[in-house]
Structures are given as structure tokens and as C-alpha cells.
VOPAGU-2260 file (C-alpha; in pm, 1 decimal, decimal comma):
REM VOPAGU-2260
SITE   aa  ch    i         X         Y         Z
SITE  UNK   A    0    8652,2    7739,3    8356,6
SITE  UNK   A    1    8782,0    7624,0    8698,1
SITE  UNK   A    2    8947,8    7902,6    8893,4
SITE  UNK   A    3    9285,2    7728,5    8911,2
SITE  UNK   A    4    9290,1    7670,8    8532,6
SITE  UNK   A    5    9237,8    8041,5    8472,6
SITE  UNK   A    6    9535,9    8124,4    8691,9
SITE  UNK   A    7    9748,5    7867,0    8510,8
SITE  UNK   A    8    9672,2    8068,4    8195,6
SITE  UNK   A    9    9759,3    8394,8    8371,9
SITE  UNK   A   10   10077,2    8254,7    8525,9
SITE  UNK   A   11   10321,1    8402,4    8268,3
SITE  UNK   A   12   10177,9    8751,8    8319,2
SITE  UNK   A   13   10165,8    8728,0    8698,4
SITE  UNK   A   14   10520,2    8589,7    8706,3
SITE  UNK   A   15   10637,8    8881,4    8493,2
SITE  UNK   A   16   10475,4    9126,9    8735,5
SITE  UNK   A   17   10635,7    8951,3    9030,5
SITE  UNK   A   18   10981,8    8960,8    8876,3
SITE  UNK   A   19   10947,1    9325,8    8779,6
SITE  UNK   A   20   10859,8    9406,2    9140,6
SITE  UNK   A   21   11150,6    9190,2    9256,3
SITE  UNK   A   22   11393,0    9396,5    9048,9
SITE  UNK   A   23   11267,9    9720,8    9202,0
SITE  UNK   A   24   11236,4    9667,0    9580,3
SITE  UNK   A   25   11129,3    9956,1    9799,4
SITE  UNK   A   26   11152,7    9990,8   10176,8
SITE  UNK   A   27   10881,3   10063,9   10433,9
SITE  UNK   A   28   10657,0   10351,7   10321,0
SITE  UNK   A   29   10880,9   10449,0   10027,3
SITE  UNK   A   30   10695,1   10211,8    9793,8
SITE  UNK   A   31   10608,2   10478,2    9538,5
SITE  UNK   A   32   10696,9   10283,9    9224,0
SITE  UNK   A   33   10534,6    9968,1    9358,0
SITE  UNK   A   34   10215,0   10150,0    9454,6
SITE  UNK   A   35   10196,3   10318,4    9114,6
SITE  UNK   A   36   10248,5    9979,1    8945,9
SITE  UNK   A   37    9966,4    9828,2    9150,5
SITE  UNK   A   38    9728,1   10117,9    9090,5
SITE  UNK   A   39    9793,1   10108,7    8715,3
SITE  UNK   A   40    9715,1    9736,0    8701,1
SITE  UNK   A   41    9397,4    9770,9    8907,3
SITE  UNK   A   42    9268,6   10044,5    8677,4
SITE  UNK   A   43    9353,4    9836,1    8371,4
SITE  UNK   A   44    9158,1    9543,6    8520,6
SITE  UNK   A   45    8848,5    9764,7    8543,3
SITE  UNK   A   46    8819,4    9794,9    8921,3
SITE  UNK   A   47    8523,8   10011,9    9016,2
SITE  UNK   A   48    8738,1   10230,7    9238,0
SITE  UNK   A   49    9114,1   10266,3    9287,3
SITE  UNK   A   50    9242,0   10487,2    9567,4
SITE  UNK   A   51    9606,4   10564,6    9635,6
SITE  UNK   A   52    9765,3   10719,9    9942,7
SITE  UNK   A   53    9574,7   10521,2   10205,5
SITE  UNK   A   54    9797,6   10485,5   10510,5
SITE  UNK   A   55   10050,3   10714,2   10336,8
SITE  UNK   A   56   10139,0   10493,5   10039,4
SITE  UNK   A   57    9886,3   10209,3   10043,8
SITE  UNK   A   58    9656,8   10128,7    9751,6
SITE  UNK   A   59    9298,7   10003,0    9761,9
SITE  UNK   A   60    9096,4    9859,4    9475,4
SITE  UNK   A   61    8719,0    9805,8    9497,4
SITE  UNK   A   62    8542,5    9541,4    9287,9
SITE  UNK   A   63    8164,5    9496,9    9294,2
SITE  UNK   A   64    8006,7    9161,4    9222,4
SITE  UNK   A   65    7731,9    9098,1    8969,3
SITE  UNK   A   66    7486,1    9172,4    9246,3
SITE  UNK   A   67    7493,4    9324,1    9589,5
SITE  UNK   A   68    7189,1    9164,3    9749,6
SITE  UNK   A   69    7405,4    9056,2   10042,7
SITE  UNK   A   70    7534,9    9407,0   10104,6
SITE  UNK   A   71    7853,7    9246,6   10234,9
SITE  UNK   A   72    8217,4    9351,5   10183,4
SITE  UNK   A   73    8533,5    9154,2   10253,1
SITE  UNK   A   74    8894,9    9266,7   10235,4
SITE  UNK   A   75    9197,4    9084,0   10094,3
SITE  UNK   A   76    9538,1    9218,1   10192,8
SITE  UNK   A   77    9890,1    9184,8   10049,5
SITE  UNK   A   78   10208,9    9361,5   10162,4
SITE  UNK   A   79   10433,0    9550,9    9918,0
SITE  UNK   A   80   10757,4    9646,4   10095,5
SITE  UNK   A   81   11102,9    9491,0   10076,5
SITE  UNK   A   82   11391,1    9457,5   10323,9
SITE  UNK   A   83   11725,1    9639,6   10364,0
SITE  UNK   A   84   11925,2    9329,4   10264,6
SITE  UNK   A   85   12180,8    9285,8    9984,8
SITE  UNK   A   86   12053,1    9015,7    9750,8
SITE  UNK   A   87   12264,0    8704,5    9689,4
SITE  UNK   A   88   12027,9    8489,4    9480,9
SITE  UNK   A   89   12213,4    8522,1    9151,0
SITE  UNK   A   90   11886,9    8520,1    8951,4
SITE  UNK   A   91   11872,5    8719,9    8629,6
SITE  UNK   A   92   11592,6    8936,6    8770,7
SITE  UNK   A   93   11777,1    9019,0    9093,0
SITE  UNK   A   94   11732,5    9350,1    9272,5
SITE  UNK   A   95   11864,5    9654,5    9089,5
SITE  UNK   A   96   11867,2    9852,9    9412,6
SITE  UNK   A   97   12184,2    9805,1    9618,5
SITE  UNK   A   98   12110,6    9706,3    9976,8
SITE  UNK   A   99   11743,0    9627,8    9918,7
SITE  UNK   A  100   11567,1    9307,0    9817,1
SITE  UNK   A  101   11237,3    9124,5    9838,2
SITE  UNK   A  102   11369,1    8877,3   10094,4
SITE  UNK   A  103   11026,6    8794,3   10238,8
SITE  UNK   A  104   10821,3    8739,1    9924,8
SITE  UNK   A  105   10606,2    9049,0    9937,9
SITE  UNK   A  106   10663,4    9080,6    9563,5
SITE  UNK   A  107   10490,4    8743,0    9531,2
SITE  UNK   A  108   10209,0    8839,7    9766,1
SITE  UNK   A  109   10142,4    9157,5    9566,5
SITE  UNK   A  110   10154,3    8975,6    9233,7
SITE  UNK   A  111    9917,9    8701,3    9352,8
SITE  UNK   A  112    9661,8    8948,8    9482,4
SITE  UNK   A  113    9686,9    9141,7    9155,0
SITE  UNK   A  114    9618,8    8817,7    8970,0
SITE  UNK   A  115    9317,1    8749,4    9188,6
SITE  UNK   A  116    9194,7    9106,0    9135,3
SITE  UNK   A  117    9217,8    9064,8    8757,9
SITE  UNK   A  118    9014,4    8744,4    8772,4
SITE  UNK   A  119    8752,2    8889,5    9008,4
SITE  UNK   A  120    8712,9    9202,8    8795,8
SITE  UNK   A  121    8667,6    8984,0    8486,1
SITE  UNK   A  122    8417,9    8736,3    8627,9
SITE  UNK   A  123    8242,3    8921,5    8913,1
SITE  UNK   A  124    8092,5    8586,6    9009,4
SITE  UNK   A  125    8001,8    8693,5    9361,0
SITE  UNK   A  126    7734,6    8881,5    9553,1
SITE  UNK   A  127    7877,2    9180,3    9736,7
SITE  UNK   A  128    8199,7    9378,0    9724,4
SITE  UNK   A  129    8565,0    9286,8    9758,2
SITE  UNK   A  130    8829,5    9538,2    9863,6
SITE  UNK   A  131    9185,4    9446,3    9762,8
SITE  UNK   A  132    9435,3    9605,8    9999,8
SITE  UNK   A  133    9800,1    9664,3    9909,2
SITE  UNK   A  134    9986,7    9768,7   10220,2
SITE  UNK   A  135   10323,9    9938,8   10269,3
SITE  UNK   A  136   10563,3    9901,4   10560,4
SITE  UNK   A  137   10487,8    9556,4   10696,4
SITE  UNK   A  138   10855,1    9507,5   10780,0
SITE  UNK   A  139   10859,9    9708,5   11100,2
SITE  UNK   A  140   10680,3   10023,8   10992,3
SITE  UNK   A  141   10326,8    9936,8   11098,4
SITE  UNK   A  142   10170,2   10006,0   10761,0
SITE  UNK   A  143    9868,0    9798,6   10856,7
SITE  UNK   A  144    9801,3   10026,6   11152,7
SITE  UNK   A  145    9843,4   10332,8   10930,6
SITE  UNK   A  146    9581,7   10204,7   10685,3
SITE  UNK   A  147    9336,8   10114,6   10962,1
SITE  UNK   A  148    9391,0   10451,7   11131,5
SITE  UNK   A  149    9330,1   10618,2   10795,0
SITE  UNK   A  150    8975,5   10480,9   10807,1
SITE  UNK   A  151    9014,6   10221,7   10532,3
SITE  UNK   A  152    8794,2    9954,3   10687,9
SITE  UNK   A  153    8518,1   10197,1   10780,2
SITE  UNK   A  154    8532,0   10383,0   10448,8
SITE  UNK   A  155    8437,4   10070,5   10252,8
SITE  UNK   A  156    8245,8    9894,2   10532,1
SITE  UNK   A  157    8481,8    9597,5   10529,0
SITE  UNK   A  158    8336,7    9322,8   10749,5
SITE  UNK   A  159    8609,3    9056,1   10730,8
SITE  UNK   A  160    8976,1    9052,7   10626,2
SITE  UNK   A  161    9199,3    8778,3   10490,7
SITE  UNK   A  162    9576,3    8766,1   10450,0
SITE  UNK   A  163    9838,0    8522,1   10319,3
SITE  UNK   A  164   10212,8    8465,3   10352,8
SITE  UNK   A  165   10438,6    8227,6   10166,6
SITE  UNK   A  166   10633,9    7994,9   10394,2
SITE  UNK   A  167   10959,7    7810,6   10317,5
SITE  UNK   A  168   10966,2    7452,8   10442,9
SITE  UNK   A  169   10604,7    7381,7   10349,0
SITE  UNK   A  170   10557,9    7192,1   10023,0
SITE  UNK   A  171   10485,9    7424,2    9729,3
SITE  UNK   A  172   10120,1    7522,3    9710,2
SITE  UNK   A  173   10016,9    7348,4   10032,2
SITE  UNK   A  174    9846,0    7546,7   10307,7
SITE  UNK   A  175    9870,9    7571,1   10686,4
SITE  UNK   A  176    9662,7    7773,6   10931,9
SITE  UNK   A  177    9562,0    7779,7   11297,8
SITE  UNK   A  178    9285,1    7954,0   11495,5
SITE  UNK   A  179    9357,6    8194,3   11780,1
SITE  UNK   A  180    9700,8    8343,1   11850,1
SITE  UNK   A  181    9925,6    8270,5   11552,9
SITE  UNK   A  182   10207,4    8527,5   11521,3
SITE  UNK   A  183   10362,9    8685,6   11829,5
SITE  UNK   A  184   10363,6    9038,0   11964,6
SITE  UNK   A  185   10696,5    9191,7   11864,8
SITE  UNK   A  186   10826,4    9436,7   12125,9
SITE  UNK   A  187   11164,5    9606,6   12161,3
SITE  UNK   A  188   11372,6    9714,5   12456,3
SITE  UNK   A  189   11682,7    9914,8   12540,9
SITE  UNK   A  190   11884,8    9886,8   12860,0
SITE  UNK   A  191   12143,5   10143,4   12963,5
SITE  UNK   A  192   12386,4   10029,8   13233,2
SITE  UNK   A  193   12588,3   10301,3   13408,6
SITE  UNK   A  194   12881,5   10232,7   13637,0
SITE  UNK   A  195   13221,6   10389,2   13696,9
SITE  UNK   A  196   13465,0   10383,2   13409,9
SITE  UNK   A  197   13840,5   10374,4   13453,6
SITE  UNK   A  198   14169,8   10212,4   13363,2
SITE  UNK   A  199   14144,7    9846,0   13270,3
SITE  UNK   A  200   14454,3    9773,6   13477,9
SITE  UNK   A  201   14273,4    9898,8   13790,6
SITE  UNK   A  202   13932,1    9727,4   13782,7
SITE  UNK   A  203   13901,1    9754,9   14160,4
SITE  UNK   A  204   13869,9   10132,7   14118,1
SITE  UNK   A  205   13578,7   10097,0   13874,9
SITE  UNK   A  206   13228,5    9958,6   13854,0
SITE  UNK   A  207   13274,9    9747,1   13543,9
SITE  UNK   A  208   12967,8    9795,9   13325,8
SITE  UNK   A  209   13074,1    9522,8   13083,2
SITE  UNK   A  210   13065,9    9271,0   13367,4
SITE  UNK   A  211   12737,4    9409,1   13500,4
SITE  UNK   A  212   12569,5    9406,3   13160,4
SITE  UNK   A  213   12690,3    9052,4   13095,1
SITE  UNK   A  214   12525,1    8935,7   13416,4
SITE  UNK   A  215   12206,4    9113,4   13311,0
SITE  UNK   A  216   12204,8    8932,3   12975,2
SITE  UNK   A  217   12231,0    8596,5   13152,9
SITE  UNK   A  218   11979,9    8689,6   13423,4
SITE  UNK   A  219   11718,7    8798,7   13168,1
SITE  UNK   A  220   11701,4    8440,5   13040,1
SITE  UNK   A  221   11571,8    8329,7   13380,0
SITE  UNK   A  222   11248,3    8517,2   13311,4
SITE  UNK   A  223   11137,0    8276,3   13040,4
SITE  UNK   A  224   11270,5    7965,9   13214,8
SITE  UNK   A  225   11162,8    8046,3   13571,2
SITE  UNK   A  226   10889,6    8314,5   13570,1
SITE  UNK   A  227   10672,4    8247,1   13264,4
SITE  UNK   A  228   10432,6    7953,2   13291,4
SITE  UNK   A  229   10589,3    7671,3   13083,9
SITE  UNK   A  230   10267,4    7621,9   12887,0
SITE  UNK   A  231   10296,6    7979,2   12754,6
SITE  UNK   A  232   10547,5    8111,7   12504,6
SITE  UNK   A  233   10797,8    8394,0   12540,2
SITE  UNK   A  234   11129,5    8492,4   12387,3
SITE  UNK   A  235   11379,5    8747,3   12520,1
SITE  UNK   A  236   11675,8    8811,1   12292,5
SITE  UNK   A  237   11952,1    9066,0   12352,0
SITE  UNK   A  238   12068,5    9146,6   12000,6
SITE  UNK   A  239   12303,5    9442,4   12051,2
SITE  UNK   A  240   12567,6    9509,3   12316,2
SITE  UNK   A  241   12762,2    9834,8   12280,3
SITE  UNK   A  242   13004,9    9996,3   12523,5
SITE  UNK   A  243   13099,3   10362,6   12548,1
SITE  UNK   A  244   13465,8   10274,4   12494,9
SITE  UNK   A  245   13643,8   10104,1   12207,4
SITE  UNK   A  246   13991,5   10110,7   12365,9
SITE  UNK   A  247   14173,4    9801,1   12488,8
SITE  UNK   A  248   14267,7    9957,4   12821,4
SITE  UNK   A  249   13950,0   10139,9   12925,0
SITE  UNK   A  250   13662,7   10001,8   13130,6
SITE  UNK   A  251   13357,8   10181,4   12989,3
SITE  UNK   A  252   13132,6   10412,1   13183,8
SITE  UNK   A  253   12818,1   10285,0   13011,0
SITE  UNK   A  254   12685,9    9990,8   12814,7
SITE  UNK   A  255   12379,9   10003,7   12588,1
SITE  UNK   A  256   12189,3    9686,9   12507,5
SITE  UNK   A  257   11901,6    9637,3   12269,1
SITE  UNK   A  258   11679,8    9344,8   12188,8
SITE  UNK   A  259   11334,6    9204,8   12128,6
SITE  UNK   A  260   11063,2    9035,1   12330,7
SITE  UNK   A  261   10807,6    8801,7   12170,1
SITE  UNK   A  262   10490,8    8686,5   12345,2
SITE  UNK   A  263   10153,1    8542,3   12249,0
SITE  UNK   A  264    9948,7    8659,4   12548,3
SITE  UNK   A  265    9891,2    9010,7   12684,9
SITE  UNK   A  266    9931,6    8899,6   13047,2
SITE  UNK   A  267   10266,1    8735,5   12968,2
SITE  UNK   A  268   10370,1    9047,8   12780,4
SITE  UNK   A  269   10305,0    9259,4   13091,1
SITE  UNK   A  270   10473,2    9003,0   13316,9
SITE  UNK   A  271   10788,9    8993,2   13107,4
SITE  UNK   A  272   10817,6    9372,2   13102,9
SITE  UNK   A  273   10782,6    9395,9   13480,0
SITE  UNK   A  274   11034,5    9118,4   13541,4
SITE  UNK   A  275   11285,3    9270,7   13298,4
SITE  UNK   A  276   11277,5    9595,5   13494,1
SITE  UNK   A  277   11325,9    9415,7   13824,3
SITE  UNK   A  278   11597,9    9179,7   13701,6
SITE  UNK   A  279   11801,8    9445,2   13522,7
SITE  UNK   A  280   11781,8    9700,7   13802,0
SITE  UNK   A  281   11847,8    9461,0   14088,9
SITE  UNK   A  282   12134,7    9289,9   13907,0
SITE  UNK   A  283   12296,4    9626,0   13836,9
SITE  UNK   A  284   12241,7    9738,2   14197,6
SITE  UNK   A  285   12416,9    9426,7   14326,1
SITE  UNK   A  286   12734,0    9550,2   14155,1
SITE  UNK   A  287   12686,6    9915,0   14252,4
SITE  UNK   A  288   12569,7   10017,0   13904,7
SITE  UNK   A  289   12234,2   10138,1   13771,3
SITE  UNK   A  290   12018,2   10012,7   13485,7
SITE  UNK   A  291   11754,0   10204,0   13294,5
SITE  UNK   A  292   11510,5    9993,1   13092,3
SITE  UNK   A  293   11297,4   10130,1   12809,2
SITE  UNK   A  294   11020,8    9919,8   12653,3
SITE  UNK   A  295   10857,2    9988,9   12317,2
SITE  UNK   A  296   10548,6    9792,1   12222,7
SITE  UNK   A  297   10553,8    9681,4   11860,6
SITE  UNK   A  298   10311,6    9471,5   11660,1
SITE  UNK   A  299   10040,5    9310,4   11874,4
SITE  UNK   A  300    9967,1    8938,3   11880,6
SITE  UNK   A  301    9803,7    8832,8   11554,8
SITE  UNK   A  302    9489,2    8637,4   11639,7
SITE  UNK   A  303    9288,6    8444,5   11380,2
SITE  UNK   A  304    8910,3    8440,4   11432,3
SITE  UNK   A  305    8768,2    8090,5   11477,7
SITE  UNK   A  306    8485,7    8102,0   11221,0
SITE  UNK   A  307    8690,9    8272,8   10950,9
SITE  UNK   A  308    8986,1    8040,0   11011,9
SITE  UNK   A  309    8776,0    7731,4   10953,6
SITE  UNK   A  310    8632,3    7889,1   10640,5
SITE  UNK   A  311    8981,8    7979,0   10514,7
SITE  UNK   A  312    9093,8    7621,1   10578,8
SITE  UNK   A  313    8794,0    7484,0   10385,4
SITE  UNK   A  314    8885,9    7703,4   10089,6
SITE  UNK   A  315    9248,6    7587,8   10113,2
SITE  UNK   A  316    9134,2    7224,8   10108,4
SITE  UNK   A  317    8927,2    7301,0    9800,2
SITE  UNK   A  318    9231,4    7451,0    9626,6
SITE  UNK   A  319    9506,1    7215,0    9744,6
SITE  UNK   A  320    9325,0    6906,4    9873,9
SITE  UNK   A  321    9442,1    6956,5   10230,7
SITE  UNK   A  322    9518,2    7221,1   10492,4
SITE  UNK   A  323    9718,7    7124,6   10799,0
SITE  UNK   A  324    9757,7    7301,2   11133,1
SITE  UNK   A  325   10033,9    7559,5   11137,9
SITE  UNK   A  326   10273,6    7590,0   11431,4
SITE  UNK   A  327   10281,8    7894,4   11655,9
SITE  UNK   A  328   10519,3    8150,7   11507,1
SITE  UNK   A  329   10718,5    8389,9   11726,0
SITE  UNK   A  330   10775,3    8631,7   11439,7
SITE  UNK   A  331   10562,4    8944,8   11420,6
SITE  UNK   A  332   10304,3    9030,8   11154,0
SITE  UNK   A  333   10123,9    9362,0   11128,5
SITE  UNK   A  334    9814,8    9205,5   10973,0
SITE  UNK   A  335    9742,6    9186,7   11347,2
SITE  UNK   A  336    9617,0    9545,8   11329,9
SITE  UNK   A  337    9353,6    9450,0   11071,6
SITE  UNK   A  338    9251,0    9143,3   11272,0
SITE  UNK   A  339    9221,0    9360,9   11584,2
SITE  UNK   A  340    8971,0    9573,3   11393,9
SITE  UNK   A  341    8777,1    9303,3   11206,1
SITE  UNK   A  342    8729,6    8925,9   11220,7
SITE  UNK   A  343    8934,3    8736,2   10965,7
SITE  UNK   A  344    9213,0    8488,4   10905,7
SITE  UNK   A  345    9574,0    8466,4   10792,8
SITE  UNK   A  346    9708,0    8158,4   10613,8
SITE  UNK   A  347   10047,8    8020,9   10507,8
SITE  UNK   A  348   10111,1    7887,0   10157,1
SITE  UNK   A  349   10414,3    7664,9   10103,1
SITE  UNK   A  350   10715,7    7810,2    9922,5
SITE  UNK   A  351   10895,6    7475,5    9907,8
SITE  UNK   A  352   11258,1    7402,6    9988,2
SITE  UNK   A  353   11384,0    7760,2    9961,0
SITE  UNK   A  354   11609,5    7970,9   10178,8
SITE  UNK   A  355   11435,4    8113,8   10484,3
SITE  UNK   A  356   11259,9    8447,4   10467,3
SITE  UNK   A  357   11484,6    8745,2   10547,6
SITE  UNK   A  358   11784,7    8554,7   10406,9
SITE  UNK   A  359   11990,0    8707,9   10121,6
SITE  UNK   A  360   11942,9    8390,1    9913,8
SITE  UNK   A  361   11564,7    8370,6    9961,7
SITE  UNK   A  362   11346,4    8384,3    9651,6
SITE  UNK   A  363   10971,2    8356,7    9607,7
SITE  UNK   A  364   10864,4    8039,7    9425,6
SITE  UNK   A  365   10665,1    8140,6    9116,8
SITE  UNK   A  366   10522,4    7788,7    9089,3
SITE  UNK   A  367   10292,8    7860,7    9385,3
SITE  UNK   A  368   10122,5    8156,5    9216,1
SITE  UNK   A  369    9818,2    7959,5    9086,8
SITE  UNK   A  370    9752,6    7815,8    9433,6
SITE  UNK   A  371    9777,5    8153,7    9603,9
SITE  UNK   A  372    9563,6    8334,1    9347,2
SITE  UNK   A  373    9306,1    8055,2    9357,1
SITE  UNK   A  374    9279,5    8080,6    9735,1
SITE  UNK   A  375    9211,6    8454,1    9712,9
SITE  UNK   A  376    8949,1    8409,3    9441,6
SITE  UNK   A  377    8779,4    8116,0    9613,5
SITE  UNK   A  378    8765,4    8313,0    9938,8
SITE  UNK   A  379    8553,4    8572,6    9760,1
SITE  UNK   A  380    8335,8    8336,3    9556,6
SITE  UNK   A  381    8273,4    8109,3    9856,2
SITE  UNK   A  382    8223,8    8378,6   10119,7
SITE  UNK   A  383    8008,8    8594,0    9890,2
SITE  UNK   A  384    7833,5    8329,3    9678,4
SITE  UNK   A  385    7653,4    8462,4    9372,5
SITE  UNK   A  386    7276,5    8478,4    9415,3
């Protein structure tokens, strides 16, 4: 039976799993119910090994092929965590947890990889071993790093890793991918501006931190437009601006700003940090104030390996008939930690005309489940062909 036909048969079950997970979203590493659900399914499928608690709350299932003449092992990874967003979809299987929802489709990713695991455990039509990886805390917690640091890849001798994300705006079940840098490094910063607070009616007796900080916000934008080479990409966004006073007649002593920096190149990342320090401090000094800048490196640039990307695209063409080039994406993705440790590839599968990810009206499109499951299964059967 063709792979895709088998997943069409499994679609009602996989959809039911997905919607159960959707009703019970869990945040970051607190994915205890989700992890238990996954582990129970993997054991029921007959996986040769199921291990919980990798990277704190991650789950790994191991499936051996009919033979192991190749001695090779590949890893397939899905993320399990939800977001701290109040759901506004109105679906009958909406989140039962106030203030939490699967607004990025990780419920769909988990369900699709479970479907692929069921198929692979049934058929075992490959030569080698596949490790299915269910990861917590993709949404800012660095769960991928935790699992790598926990020795997951070394423990099962994983040689290559493959990941997938649904993507609104791409036709349902179609695929996009690109080699090299794909998702951006996601860094964070805080800037504290200190001046001289005082009465708002006497600004000449103060060093107005609101004015100073406002100039810093504007000046920071010159870094991307006038310091970074135009053929490279960078984003600097100030997303929070908070003063030490909430009164109408007080000029605040301090202002705290927070934001994010996105880059696709390590040299640009270093350049932006250095320029932010210089711009913030010199702008503050021009007004007689001071600025302290703190940088926190987040997820690294996610870089697809050339050979594995072309292979992943070939599999996508086999499943969907085509695979187009994806655009560069300035969002972060902690599959980067796995790709830093092993060669591999990350692909987008179309979610159709849905709300954007991280939106309260977003919902995963269950119609794309057969395509996603088929891609996972074909990755294994094509990369580890049966002898």
C-alpha cells in the first residue's frame, strides 16, 4: 500500500490525537500530560525502546528496521509545547486551559510524528534505526538544547536529524525548504537609561530619561539601515518601554527598554551588539544621561545542511509533486541546536489560508496530516532503504 494511502486510513485516529492535545495545551517544560500521552502511544505502537525525561520532559522512541546492515540511525523531531495565549478559535475542541493554546501547531507536529511512528513500527521497511524525538520548550525555553545536552544524539548514535513546521500562507500539503541559514538567531536585550528625575513643570532641572530613551529607540534603527551591509539581514525591535514613574507630573529617574535582535550571520550578530552599546551609550551621554545595555544570546541561526536539504526536497516532491524554495525567516527555531550538532534539514509544510502562527485564532489544518506523516515516513524509507 502506498505510504500516503496508509495515512489517509489513519487520518481519523491522528486527527483525534491532535485535537486531544489541542484541548490540553502545556507550556515550555511543563508538558507532563503531553509527554505521557506520547510515551503511551509509542509503547502501544511497539517501539523497541521508549525513554521519557530526556531534556527534562522530552520523549524518545526507537524503532529498528527489518535489518541493520547499514548500521545507520536518523532522528525525526517534533515539538510538543503550547503558548501562553488565550484561544479565540471557537472550535469545539478548543483549549480547556485558560491562557494557554496550541497557537503554533505543535499539537499537529506531535500528532503527525506519532502517525509516522505508528506506520514505521508496523512496516519496518527500512535498514537501520529511526529515533523519533518529541521535544518540550521550543517556544523560548531551549528544549532542543536541553535534549542535546542530555546526550540524546550520542546515546542513540543519531547521524542526521530532520524537522518540520506547518506554515500558514502556503497551500495545504505543499512544501518549502532552503539550504543554509533559514531561521534567524533570536537574541534579547535590555537597556536601562538613568538621568535626573524631577517635576514635569521644571524640565530644565532634570535630565529627562523619557526623551533620552526615545532618541535611543530612533537611533538604534540606524544600525540596520546604515551599519549592516544591505545584502545581510538584521532586525532590531524595541518591544517594551517602561518608566520608573506613572504620575502625570513626574519626569522619571529611569527608563527600562527591552527588545529582540534577529540576525542570520554570526559576524552581523557581533556587529549589531557592539553598535547597540555604542549608540545607546553615546546618545545617552549627549543628553547627560547614562545607558546600560545587557545582551542575552538566544537561539542560534538555524542552518540546513546542503546534502540533507536536497534529499528532504526530493522526498517532498515525491509526496506532494513539488517543493519550492522557502524565504528567509527572521523568527527563531530551536531545532538549530540539533542542526548545530548533526547534519540535517528543516522543512515547511503548508497550513493553507489560516491565521498566522502565534495568533489567538490560529488553528492547525488537519487536512495536511497525510502529507506531513508521509514526508516523515518517506524520509526514513528513502534515507535508509531496505536491503
